[in-house]
N, C-alpha and C positions, 0 to 999 in steps of 0.2 A: 505493500499499498504506499504511494504516495504522497506529502500536502499538495493541497490544489495552488496555482500558482495562476499568474495574468494571464499567460498564456493556453491556461486549458478551457478559457472562454468561449477558444473556436474551433471545443472536442463536444462543443453542447446543441443538442438539440431540443428545435422549438416546436413542439405540439401540439398543431392547434384546428381549430377550424373544423370539428364536427359535426358534416350532414346524416341525417337517415336514411336511407332509401324506402320509395314508397309504402314497401311490405314493413320493412322494421327490419330486414333478417339480414342488411348491410348496411357499412356508415362509410364516406368516403372524407380524409383526411387530411391537412396539408406538413406535412414537415421541414422546416429547412432548417439547413443549415449555414455554417458562415466559410467562406474560403479564406483564410488570411492572402494568397500569392494574386487571386482575382480581385482581393479589397471587394466581395461582393456577396449574398445571399444566396442559394440554393433552393427556393421552396420547390418538390416533389408532392402529388400527388398516393397516398397509399389508399387499401380496400379491407377494413375491416371486414372479417365475417362474424356476427354477431352472439350466432348459436356459437359454433367452433370454438372460437376464438383467436383463428387463424390472420391471421396479417401481410396483407401482399402487395407491393409498391407497384403503383399502375404507371408513372410517367419517370422520365429522366432526364431532360434535358436541364431540368432546371429552375425553367421560370413558368409554372404551370401553378396555379391559386385560386383558393376561392370556388372548389366547383357548386355544382348546380346537377341537382339530377331531374331529367326530364321526364325518365319514368323509369319503371325499374329492376333494367341494366345500362339506363346512357346518363352519364355526365357531358355536361358541358362545362368547360371555361376557356379562358379568355389569357390569353399565349403572344409570345413574336417565334415563331420557330423557321420562318424565314426570310430572305429579303423584302420580298413581298408583305410582309406582315405588317414588315413597318410604316410608319407615316413617313409621305415626304416633308422635306424642309420647309416648316412652316403653315405644316396640316395637322388638323386629327385623326385618331383612327386608330379604332378598337376590331380585335380580330380575335375569332371563337371558335374552339374546336368541341366538338364531336366525338367521347371516346365509349364505344361496346366493354364495358368492366370484368363481360365474359371470352371477352379476346378483341384482336384486330387489334390494328394502327388506330389513334387518334386521327381523325380527317377534318381537315377544315371543313365548316358548314357553315360562317359569315360574316360578317365586318359591318361595322358601325361608322359611317365619319365626325366621331365626335368623341372626349376621356370619358367611358364608362363606368361608372364607378360601383354596380348591382345592375343585375336584371334576373329576369321574373317566368315560369315561362307560365303561358296558359293555359296549356295543355291540346291549342289549334294550329299550333303552328309558328302563331304569332309572341310575343314577349314585351314584357311591362320593361322597360331599358330607366336608371336616374343615371342622368352622363352632366358634366356642369357647362355650364353655355354660358358666355361671355358677351355682353351684351355691345361688346366695345370692337368688336373681334371687328377687322375689316372687312368690307367688302368679300364676296367669292369671286368676283371678276375681276381684285386686281392683282397688278404684273408681281414677276416676283420681285426685282429690285424695291417695289415699295412697297410690295406686305414686311421682304427684311426689309427696310428703315420703321415697318409698324411698330416694328416692335422692340425699337428701342427707343420709344415715348411711353411712359403709364401717367396714363390721365387716374387722378383720384379727384374719384366726387363722392365717394364714401367712405363709413368708420366702420368696422375696420377697412384701416388700403390695403391691409398687407393681410397675412394667415401664417399660423408654424408650418411649416413643411409644404406650404404649397406657396408662397410669392405674394405679388401683390391680386388681393383682391374682390378690388372696390369694382363693381355691375359683376361679378360672377354670384354662377349662378345654380344652385344644382336642378337644375330639373327635369321630371316625367314626360318618359312619349314612352311611346305607342310603335313599336320596328314590327314590322311583316315582310322575313324573309323572301317572298314571292315577287311584288316587286321593287323590294328597298323603301320602303315608306318607312321616314322616320314623322310620325306627326306625335308632336308638343299639345299635351297635355293641362301643363300649370302653365299660371301667368308669369308675365318676362320676370317680376321683379320677386316671383314666390325665390324663397330657399331653399327648399325640402332635405328635413331633417330625420326621419326614417316615413316606413311607407310599410302596407301588408296587402298582399293581393289572394282575392279567395273568394270564391261562385258569381265569378264576374267584376268584383266591385275593386277599387283601390279606397284606401285606408290609409291618407297621408298626412303629415302635420309638422308645422314650420312655421315661418314669416313671413309676408310679404314687407320689405320697407326698406325703403330711400331717405341715401342720407345717413343713416345714424341706426344700426340696426338695433329691433328689439331684445329683451329681453322675457319675452310670453311669446305663448305661438299663436295658432290655430291648425284645429283639425278639417279636414273637407273626404268629403266621400265622394268619388269619379265614376258612375254607372257606364264600364266601357260598351253596352248597349244598348245606350238613349244616347251619351254623350251628357247628361244631366252633373254635373257638378258641384253638390251643395255645401257648406259651412253649418259643420256638429259641433265644433266649440267655438265657439267666438273669436279672432283677437285680442289683446288688453289684461285677463281673467287666468290665466294659468298658463306655466309653465310645462312642455310634456315631453316626457323621457322616452317612451314606446309605446305605441300604439297598433294595436294585436287585432282582428277581427276572430270572431268566433260563435262557434250557434250560437245568430239567432241576434247579433249583435259585434261591438267592439266593445276589445276589454282598454282602458288605456291608463298607466303610470302617470298622477301631475298633480302640480302641486299649483297652489296660489300665492307662492312666495311670504305668506305671514301665518307666523310672526319672524321667522328667520330670514327672511330673502334669501339668497340665491342657494342657503346652504338649506333651505327645507326640504326633509326627505319627502318624495313623491310617495304621491297613496295612488291605490288601487279602486279606480272606479268604471263603471260597465253605462254604457252607451249606450241608448235604443234608436237604433241607424232610422229612422225610418221617422225618428219625431227629433228626435236630436237630444232628446232629455235625458242627462246626469244623475245617476245615485252612487253615490258612495261604495261603494264595496269593500274596500279595506284599509284603514288607518294603520298607517307602518312608521315606526320611528322607529328603523334603520332604511338604510345604505339596497337600496337595488340597487345590483349590480355590485361587479367586484371590485372593492377600490384598494387590494392587497396588491404594495409593493414590492416589486423587484426586478430582477433584473434578465430574466433569462424566462418568458414568456412571451417570445416573438412572436405575434400573431395576431389575426381576427373569429369573430365569431358572437354567435347570437347570446343575446343572456340573457332572455324570453322570449319560450314561442309555445303555442295553442295546440291544444289537441284532447281528443274529446268532450267539450264544454269546459275545460280545466286552463289554467295557467300555470306555464310552470318558470322558474328562475329562478338566476339567482340571488343569493340576498347574505351582504356582511351583515355574520353576527358579531363584534368582537373585534379579534382577531379571525376570525376565521368567514369566511365566503364558503357560503352553500350554497343546495339544493331545493328551493318553497314550491310549494306549490297553491296558488291560490283555486279553492273547488270550486263548485254551482253552488254549492250554499255559501259564501264566497266566506269563507272559515281560510284562516292559512296556515299550512302547515309543513316541518321542513319532513322533504320524501328522501334525501342522502344529506345526516348526518357525516357529513364530511372534514376528519381531525387534520383541517391540512386548506389549502385555499384551490375551489373554483372558481372556472375563470369564465366556459364557454359552453354551452347546453345545444339538445336534439331531442324528441321524445317523438315516437308515437304514441304519449298514453298509457301506455303500459314498459317497458325499457327506455330509461334515460338513459342517454351516453354523454358527457362531458371532460370536459378535457378539466387538470386540475393539480396539482403539488402536495403529494405525501409530505410531512412534518419531515424537514431534512431533504425530503425530494425535490426531482424537478420533474418537468410535462409529461404527464402518460396518460392516454385516454381509461375511461373507468367507466361500465354501466352498475346500474342502479335499476335491483328490483324484485318488488314481493321485502324489501328492507334490505335485499343483500346488494353490498360491493363490491365489485371485484374490477381489479388491474386489469386492462385488456391488453395494452402494450408495451413492449420493453424498450422502446430506442436511446434508453439513459441511463438502462442496466449499466451496463460496459464501462460507463467515466464512473455510477458510482461505484461498481465492481472495483473498483482499480487505485481508488484516491481513496484517501483520513478524511472523510469526512466530517467535524467539529458537531458536535452536536447542539442544539441550543441546549438550553438551559432557561426555563422560567422564572424570574424571581419578584415576581409585583408590589408596589409597594403601597401603602397611602400616601398621600397625598398632606400637604394642609388645612387642607379645608375635607379631609377623614375621605378622597374620591379616592376607588382605586384605582392604579395604574399599573397597566398591564406592558409586563418590562421582559426582554433577556440577554445571556452572557453567552458569547463564543468564547474557546477557550483552545489554542492551541493545542494539535492531540496528540503534542510531546509536551504537554503539560509538567513541570515539577515545580511544587508546591511550596520547595523549600528554594526558589528565587520569585525575585522579582522581573513585569511584565510590561511592555506601554502597553495605551491603552487607545481605544478610536472606539470615539462618542458617533453613532452615526444617527445621523435625522433626515424624515422622510420628508417627502414633499407630499403637498396638494395643498394647503397643510390635511385639507379631507381625504388625506393617505392614510394606509394604515398598517405594521408590521406585522405579521407573522411569524408563521412556524417551515413555511420553503422554502428550498436554497436560495440565495442570494450570494451568483458568486461572488462581488464586489468585499463581499464582509471574509467569505470563506478564503482567498488568497489572499487576505487581511493576514489573518490566523496563520496561514500557510504562510508566514512571513513575521508571524514569530508575535503578533498584538493581540491582546482579548480586544473581542469587538462588544462593548455593549450597545441595546438600543429600545425606546420604549416607545408607545400609544401614550402623546400626554397629548393632553385639553386641543381641542383646537380636529383632533382627530377624526375621522370616519370610523361608523357601529357599534356606534356608544350610545345614541340619540340623541337629537337634536339641538339639545342643550349643553353637553358635553362637548361641539364637535364646534358650538359657537363662539369665536376670534372675531366678530366685531365688534370696532375701537381695542378691544385691548391685546392684540400685535406683539411681544416683545414682554407682556407682562404674564397673565397665568402660566402660557405655554414655556415662558421661559422658567419662571419659578418651577415647573414641574422639569424640565429638562435636570436644572440643575440639582433640584433635587432626586432624581431618579442618579447621579453621577455620587452620590455624597450615598446613598444609597451601596450601589453599584463595590466603592471605593471596600463600605463595611463588611456586605458579602465576598467579596472578593480579594481578601486582603493583598496576594498575590500582586496586585496594580498597585504599582508606582504614581504614585498621584503628582510628582512634577515632568512624568512623560507621560502626558494624554492630549489626546488631539481631536478636533470634533470634525464632523463631514458630513457637509449633505447637499443633495442638490434643489431647485425652484424656490416650495417654503422655505428646503430647508439650506439653500444656501442663504436664502433671508435673514436665516436664521443665527449661520454660521457671522454673516455680516454685524448682526446684533451684540452675537456673544464681543463677539469687538471689542464693542467699543462699555464690553459691560463688565466684563472680568478675566483679570492675567490669570485664568487659575491653566490653563492652555497652554500645551506650550507651541504647538502649531494649529493653524486651521485651512481648512479645505474649502471655495465658497464656489459653489457651480448652477451658472444660469438663474446666475440670480436675483430677487431687487435689493436695490441699496433708498431708491428716494424714490422716496411715491407720490410724490407732485409731480415731478417729471414722466413716472411712469406711464399715467393715465392719460399723457399727451402721445406717447412714443408705443404705449404696451395694444396689441390686438383686443384683452379686454380688460383694458382702463377704461372704459369706457360702460363697462359692466360689475368684474367683479372687483377693479379697484371702487366705486363707487360703490360698490354693499358692503365688504368687508371697509370704508374708513370713514361710512356714515354719508360722503359728500364727494364736494370734487374740490380741489382748489381756488376754486371764490368763494366756496359757502363754507368748506373746514379744511383750511389752509392750514391752520396753527395742526387739529386733531390729522391730516398728513406727515408734517413734516415731526413734531414730538413719534411718531412707531415709523421713523425711517431713519435707520442704519445708522445713515452718511449725514446726521444731528449730531452723532456721535464719534464722531470718526478724530476730534479730534483728543478720541481717551485715548483709541487706540495704542497699544506697544504688541502684542501677535502677529509672529510671522504669519503669514495666507498665501495664500494661493488660491489666483482667480482663474476659471474657466469658464469661454462663452461659446459657443457656437454663433456664429457670422448669422444663419440665417434664421436665428430663433426668435421670434418675433411674441412669444409667452410674454418672457422676458428678455428682452431686449439687451443686447449688450451695450450701451450708453451706461446702464443696474454695476456693470461692471467696472467699465470707463471710469464711471465718479466716483466708484469705494472706491480701484485701487490709484486715480489718481492722489484722492485724499490722505495714502497710504504714503506716496512715495513724497507728501507735503511735512506729511508730518514724518518721518525717518522709519516709518518702519518696515519692516524687509519684504517683500512681496515680488511675486510673480504673476503676470498674467501669461493664455497661451488661451489663444484663441483658431477653433476650428473653420476654414472654408468649408461653405456646401452642405453645411452640418443644420440640423434641428435643434430645441425643445428635448427632440428621444433623445440624442448621441450618445448617451448612458444604454439607452437601450436599442436601437434601432440604427446606430450610425454607420459609414462603413465598419469594417473589423479593422481594419489598420489603425481606425481611428481609436474608437474602443479599447483597443489598447496601447495605445499611445495615452490617451485621458489618466488609464488605469498607472500606465508609467509614471505622468507624473506627478499622480498624490503619493503613491509610493516612494518615487525620491525625495519628495518636498513635509515627507514622514519622515522617509530616515534618516534623515538632513538635521533633524531638530528634536528628534524621540531617538537616537546613538541609546544603543544598547549602558546598561549600569555595568560599570565594572565587574561587580559578582557574578557578572553572566559569560 
C-alpha cells in the first residue's frame, strides 16, 4: 500500500449520469478519466445489467457523454467522431450518434445547427431540444471576414454580462426547440428573452421553468406548460413569486420544488408543491427544511446527472441531511421518506419506481454506481476499486463539538497513515465553499494527498453550511462572525483532541467561500503559519459590480447594494482588515472565473504587498471557478503543487521529526 500523492489524482475514475432503460433492466452511465499527457478528460459510456450486476464499456473514443435512451436497446448521445462532426469556423453544430447496446457500431443519427445542452426523444421521431441562442448573433448571410470580425466585439446590454465557464452571456438564452430530423426543422418554442433553467417532457407536454428578463436577471422563476399538439403555451406559475429548482411532470399534473425566498432569502430551501396543470392551482405537498439535491463538497465527482425524477406517481430525489446526501421519495400521499439511507454522499439518480440506481461515494470511497431495492443497497460497479486497494487511504475520524451557542458542529480529522503518536505533525484546516456546501465522509483527493505528505487534515461544517436547516445556514449579515467563531473553536477542539498536532505549524486552505474565509482569517488572527486562498472574495463592494452573481447572491447575503448598504458590505469585506495581516498567503485564481472574479484576489494580493506580508499569486489561463474540480488535468496538478510547496515552505517539519 502506498500513500496518496498529488499525481494520483490522474488515476481516479469519475462515475456519473446513470439513466435506466425503459424496462429498468439496464442502465447507461458515464466514466470519465483524466489524461495528463494530452491534458484532457476522456468520457466513455458504459452499460450495466441491473439484474446480473455485470458492466461493460460501450464507447472507446473518449468523446461520448450524456446518453439518452430512445427505446429499450438504443442510446442517443452527442459526440465529435470525425472532421465532419466539427462545426465550421464561427458556426454552431451538435452531432448525435445512435448506438444499439445489443451490438453494432455507433451510427451518425442527425445534427443540429446550434449548441445543444439537452435532448429528449418524443417517441415519434421528433425531439425536444434545449440549446443556446445568441440574440446578438450576426446575420446568417454575413460573409466570412465580417463574421470573424464580429467575434471581436462584445456588446453588453444586460447583467450579468458574463457567466462562469461560459464567458460573455449578455443576450444569450437557453431556449427550447422542437426538432424533426425528417425535414431538419428546428422550431423555436420559447420566447426570445426567456431563459430556460429546467424542463420535463411527458405525454406530448413540455413543462419548463426559468425567467424572461431584460437588463437585470431576476431571482424569481416562471413556470409554463407547452402543449405539443395544440401549440398552446400557458403560464402555470406567474413570475415574481417563486424561485424554482425542479419542474417535473407526473401522473395527473406537475410537481415543483420552489421557494418564495421568505424568510431566509436565496438560502431558503425549496419545498415540494403540486400543480394542477389544467387550472394552475398550487398545493403545498411537503415542507422541506433540508436541501433538495446534493450539497456535498468533494474534488472527485466530475460529471452530471439527475437530482430528481418521477416514477409511478412519486418523486424520487437526492436530499442533503446533515453531512449525508441520501435518496428520498415524495409519495403520492405527500409523505417524504428515505428510501436509500446511504452512509455517504449520493450524487445523481434514476429509477423506474421499483429499483433506484444512483451514483454515490461511500465513506472513504470514490464514485461508483449503487442500486436500492426494497431497502437493500448494493454496490454495482468497481471502477475505483483498483485505486482504493493499492493506496493507503487515511480514514475519516468523526470529532463533533458544541460551539459557544451550544449548537452541534460536525467535524472530522484525517491523520497520516503512518501516524506516530510520539511525534508532532503540521496540520491543515480545510474550509469548504458555498458557504452552503457540506463536508462529509467521502474521499477528497486534496485532503488525502496532504495526509500522504505528512499533514493532519481537519475540516467541519460551521454555521452557514447546508443540510442542517435554514436557520443554521443563514449567514446574511454575519459573514466573518459566527462562521469564523465556529472555525476557530473547531481548531481549538482539534488541537485538544489530537495532541500530536503542532499549534505552531497550522495552515488554512479553502476556495470560493473558503477563500473568502482565508482572506478573513488573514486580517483577524496570526495563529496560522500559512494560508492558501483560492477563487476568493475580498471586497463585497467591488464584487457587486464584477461578479456574475453580484446583483443576486451579494445583495441577498449582505442585505443591499453599495449605495444602500455600503458600510455593511465594507465591514464584512476581508480587504478592510488587510492592514492587520501577518500570515504568508498564497492566492490562486482562474482568469475565466466570473463567480469570484480575479480582481478580488488582486485587491487582496496588492494589499499584502503594500503591508509587507509574504504573498504569491498564481493565475490560470483558460480556467474558471471549477478549476479544482474540472480544470484541465495538468492545471489541477499545478494548483496542488503550488499549495503543497507553499505549505512546505512555512510549515517545515520540527527537529524531532
